N, C-alpha and C positions, 0 to 999 in steps of 0.2 A: 575141311581138313582131311588128310589121308594118312593111313598108317603104313603105306608102301614106302620102303626105304628110298631116300632121295640120292642124288649124285654126290653129296659131300662124303669125303673120305679122310681118315687120319693117316699120316705117313709115318707114325711111330706106334709101337705097342704101349699100352697103358700099364702093363703088369711087369715091366722090366725093373729089377732092383737098381737103385742108384738115381742119378739125375739124367733125364732124357729130354732133349729139345727137339721139337718138330713143329708140325702145323696141321690144322684142319684145312683141307683144300676143296674148293668148290669150282667146277668149270664155269667160266663166264666169257662168252664170246661177245665182243663189242667192236666198235669202229677202230679202236687203236690196237686191238690184239684179237685176231680171229680165234686163236686157241688159248685165250687167257685163263687166269684163275683168280678167284678171291682166296687170299692166303691169310689165315688167322693163326698167329703164333700160339702154341700150346707147350707148356713145360710141365713135366711130371717128375716129382721127387718121391721115391718109395724106399721104405726100409722096414722089413719085418712085417708082422701082422698088426692090424689095427684098422681103424675106420678110414674112409676116403672122404676128403673134403674137396669140393669144387669151389674155387675162388674166381669170381668173374668181375670184370670192369669194362668200361667202354661200350656197354650196350647202347648208351647214348654217347655220341662222339664228343659232345661239348661238356662232359662231366669228367673232371680230371684227377681228383684226389686218388681214387681207386686205381686209375691207370698208373700214376706215379708210384704208389705203394706196392702194387702187385708187380710192376716192372722191376722194382728194387728187390722184392722177394724172389722173383724168378732168377735174378743174378746171384743171390747170396745164400739161399736156403740150401743146406747140405743134408744129405741122407742120414748121416749119423746123428743129426740133431732131432730127428723125428721118429715116431712109431706109427706106421701106417702109410698112407699115400695122400699126397697133395697134388691136385691137378690145377694148374694156374692158367687162366685165360686173361692175360693182362689187358688185352684190347680186343674185345669181341667183334668190333666192327671198325677195322683200321681205316677204311676209306672215309667213314663218317668222322673219325677222330682227326684225321689230317685236314678235313674240310671244316672242322669246328662246328659240325652240324648235329642236331638231335636225330634227324632222319637220314635215310640212306641217300647218298648222291647217285646211286645206281638206279633206283626206282621210286624214291620217295617213301619207302616203307619205314615204319617205326618198329625196330627190332623188338622193343619191349612191349609190343602189342600183338605179336605174331606167333608166340609159342603155343602149341608144340611144333608149329611150322607145317609146311605143305610141300611135299616132294614135287608137285607140279605147279607150284606158285612161282612168283618172281624170285630174283636172287636173294632178297632179304628174307623171304619166307623159307626158301631152301636152306639158308644159313641157320635159321631158327630150328629147322628140322634136323640139321646135322648136329647142332649143339645138344638138342634133346636126346637124339638117338645114340650118339657116340660118346657123350660126356656125362650128361645128367643121369642117364640110365645106369652109370657105374658108381653113383654117388650116394653117400650116407648123409652128408651135410653140405649145404650151399650157403655161401655169403656172397651176395651180389651188390657191389659197390655202386651207389648212385649219389648224385648231388643235384642241386637245383638247376644246373646248366646255365645257359645264357639268359633265360627268362624268369627264373625263380631264385629266391634266396631263402634257405632254410635255417632254423635253429638246429645246429648239428645234432643228429639223433640216429639211434637204431630205429629202423622203420620196417613195418611189416603187417601181416595179417595172420589171423589164427584160423586153422582149419576146424571143421565141425567135430572131428574125431578127437575125443578128450585127451587121450594119452599123447597124441602127436602135438596137440595145442600146448600142452604143458611143457613139452620138450622145446618147442619153438620159442615160447616165452622165456624159458631158462636161457636159451642161446642168446636172445636179444639182450637180456639183462646182463649176461656175461660180457657182452661187448663193452659195457662200462661207459656208454655215452652219458652226458648230463641228462638227456631225455630219451626215453624209450616210448615210441609212438606206435600205436596199433590202430589201423583202419578197421572199423567194425563192419561196415558194409561197403567193400571196395567197389568203385565204379570201373576201375581199369580192369580189362580182361587181357589175357594173352601174355602176362608177364612171366619172366623166368621163375620167379618165386612162386607164383600161382601154379605153374606147371609142376614145379618140384613138389609142392604140397600134394598135388593130385597123385604123384608117384610115391607118396609116403616119405619123401626126403625132408629132413629137418632144415628149414630154410628161412633166411631173413635177408633184408636189404639194409642199406643205410641211406640217409639223406644228409650230406655233409656240406652245408652252406650252399654256395652257387655263385650266381652273378657272372659266370663265364671265366672265373679265375680260381686260384687256390690261395690259402694262407698257410703260414708255418703252423698255426694252431690246428687247422683242420687236417693237414697232412699228419701231424703228430697224433691226433685222435685216431685217424685211420690206422696208423702203424700200431699204436698201443691196443686199440680194440681188436685188431686182427690177431695180435699175439695172445690176447686174453681168450678169444673164442677158440683158437687152436688148442690152447691149454684145456679149455672146457671140454673139447671134443676128445681129449686124451692123446692128441697128436704131438703136442709139445709138453714139456714138464709143467706141473702145476706152478703157478706164480702168485698165489695169494688171491683173496677175494677181490672182485671188481669194485670200483668206486660206486657210491650210492647213485641211483638213477631215479628220475621222476617219471612215473607211469602216466601217460596221457592216452585217452581214447579219442579217435577222430570219427565223427559222425557226418552224415550227408549235410546236415544243417549248419555245419561249421564252415562250409565253403561260401565265400561271398564272391559273386560273379558280376561282371560289368553288364549293366542293362543297355549299354549303347556304345557308340564310338566316340573317342575323345581322349583328353589328357586326364590321367588319374592322379590326384594329389592325396597321398595317404595321411592319415591323422593318427598313426600308431607306430610303434617300433617293435622289432622282433623281441619276443619274450615278454611283452607287455600283457597284463591281465585286463580284459575288457568285459563289459556287460552287454547283454542283449539290448538293442535299441540305441546304443552309443554310436556316435558317428565314426565310420570307418574311413571316410574320405570324401572328396568332392570330384565330380566328373564334369569337365568343361569342354566346350567345342571351340578349338582355336580358329575355326573359320567363321564363327559367330560370336565375336568378343562381346557383343552387346547383350547376349543371352545369359541369364543367371546360371551359375554352376548347379548341378544336381547333387544333393547330398545323399550319400549311400550309407546305410546303417548296418551294423552287425545284427544278424538274425538270431544269434545265440551268444552266450557268454563263454569265456575260456581264456586260454593263453595263445597269443599269436605265435604260430609255429612256422609260418611260411608267408612270404610276400612276393608280389610280382615286381620284377626289376624294371622293364621298359615302361615309361610313362604313357606312351600311346597304346590304347587298348581297343579291342573290338568287342562286339556283343558276345557274351558267353565266356570271355577270358576270366580265369580265376585271379582276383585281385589280392586275396588274403585267405588263409584258412587257419582255424584254431584247433586246439586240443583241450580236452577237459581232464582234470586230475581224476584218477580212478585207482582203486586198489586191485590187487591181483585177482581176488575172487570174482570181482565184477567183470574183469576182462575175460576170465575163463568161462563165465556163465554165458550160455548161448540160448 
């Protein structure tokens, strides 16, 4: 990665009072447009002094609740309703969203694995660099909306990781709890690198994500949770007026041993439901080969106990695919101990 500024530019100022609509623009020359651009809508609402929140969605194009809710907020949020500044990125990767894809149709890049970006990389990495340099660097708080996309289905939750710095970790957990989801899930030793939340924490920004169901669609319930949670965290930040304590949430820790992966190729038949409590050694499901119907199915067991927080949606799986992962109940003090 490089710290040299990339070609991405904002066509609006971020410090103008009121409501300003513009875009992050990245040059992209391709077969259909020799002097084309990647155009990412950016909406800024500012009033008086106060913190800055960056709200993002559409990092993965096949995850929709955040795109719907932030699109609505971009149309309706008025400066007089807030104290501070809200930067709204309702669809961080429009081409991926239009294609219904997790990865970029430009170069196959996964935007959620490329932060802080590379000024000399492909278009997706240059987009990550632009978001990091032009938007994240101006931010005090980040909420990055994700869902399970087309391949996963989540128990709707606030989702994130805690940095090693104790004071920042405390503030991050407070923000996640303020979202008010039924579950607040913290990944203890994250495998994923290059996420927007990870980069935000590196910069000292109080940051969280969500995982709001999935399966390639939305429901009225998950959209409502995203709307209500967004209102609660903006009030927690001091940008919106206080609106009372959040609903009770269940704290879950996610460890590496909570992930169950497919040992081979075939059709996976689950033996669990989302939200179910399971024990280590209990059957998670069976894997069968449709090309060898005479061969017995392979039973796959949970390697740890806990609550099922995520399941794979497509039945056909490849070696290494996550079939299910769990979370374990934990108290705040344990989560914050490093």
